[in-house]
N, C-alpha and C positions, 0 to 999 in steps of 0.2 A: 504494500500500500504506500510505502514511502516514495516509490518511483512515481506513482500516480500524483501524489501531493506535489512533488517537485515539478512534474509536467504542468500541473495547473498553475503553480506559481510562475513558471516561465511564461505561460500563455498570458497571464495577467500582466506581467511586467513588459511584455512585447506590445501591449495594446495601449497606445499613448492616450487615447480618450478616457479610458477608465482610470488609468494612473493619474491623469491630471484632475479628475473629478473626485478623487478620494485621497485620504491621508495614508492609506496603506491597506494591505491584505495581511491578516494575521491568522495563524493556526490556533484554533481553539478560542482564546480570549485575548483581546487587545490589552496592551499595558494600561494601567490606571492613568487617567488624565489624557488619553489620546484624543486629539481633536477630531470632530466629526466633519464630514461623513467618512466612515471606514467600513471595511468588510472583514468578517471572520469566515474561516473555512473549517468545517468539521466533517470528519468521516462518520457517516451514520452506520454504514455496514458494508460488507463485501463478502463474497463467497466464490469458490471455484465453480466453473460451469464448463466442464471438459466435454469435448466431443471425442469421437473415436481416434482422431489423428491430431487434434490440437488442444493445447492447454489454454483455457479462457478464464478470465476473472470478471465478475460483475461487481459493481460497487455503486454506492449511493453517497453523494456529497451534499452537504447543506451549506449554502452561503447565507450569511446574515448581514444585512446592510443596516448600519446604525447612523442616525442623524438626530440633531437637536433642533432643526429648523421648526418654527411654529406651524408651518404648513408641511404637507407631504411632498411638495414639488421637487425638492432636492433628492429625496429618497427615491422617487419614481424616475427621476432623471438618471440616477446611478443605476437603477434597475434596468433601464433601457440599454445602458452601456454594458452592463453585465450580460444581458441577452445577446447583444451584438458580439461580445467577446467569446461567449461559451456555447450558445445554442448551435447544435448540430456541427460542432467543430471536431477536429482531430487533435488529440493531445499527444505531443511527442514524448514517448517513453522508451528508454533504451531497452532493447530486447523484446519489445512488444509492438504490435500494430494496433492502433486505436480504431475500433470498429464503429463506435458512435459515442456521443456525449450529448444528452438532451435533457430538457426540463421535463419533470414528470408530475408537477403539481402547480396549481396557481399559487402566487405568492400569498403569504399570510402576514398581515400587519398586526403588530402588537405595540401597545403603548406601555412604556416602562416608567420607572421613577424619573423625576427631574426633567420631564417633557421629552425624554429620549424615545424615539420611535425605532422599532426593529422590523425589517421586512425580511421574512424567511423564504428562501428560494431553494428548492430541492432538484437535484440532477441525478441521473443514472447514466453510467457509462459501462462499456464493455471493451476489454482489451484481449488480444490473442497473442500468444507466444509466437515469435518468428520461427 
């Protein structure tokens, strides 16, 4: 799973629009005091999905976009950039071929403490050993 995370981080860093719109992409939890908007990345799960001749891995990733803007405009602007960056994209992962990476659920908006809004976006991907 480490290779998948590294591939996602590389993909994020290569997209100038989403990098410019956020203060960073963080694994798990952003450091205390991080300016918004920012994105966290969490691995929800993964499991092998082998065929007779290939070793495959299915995985689910959750991106959470956080923002303190009083409206949700910035949050949804970052969401649009996230979709542009990751929807139906190929993730470069050493030793594997990326078969697909797609959103599997509509975003969920949560209101947190101190006027912080969180938009949760879930993706599923599949990779196949070369």
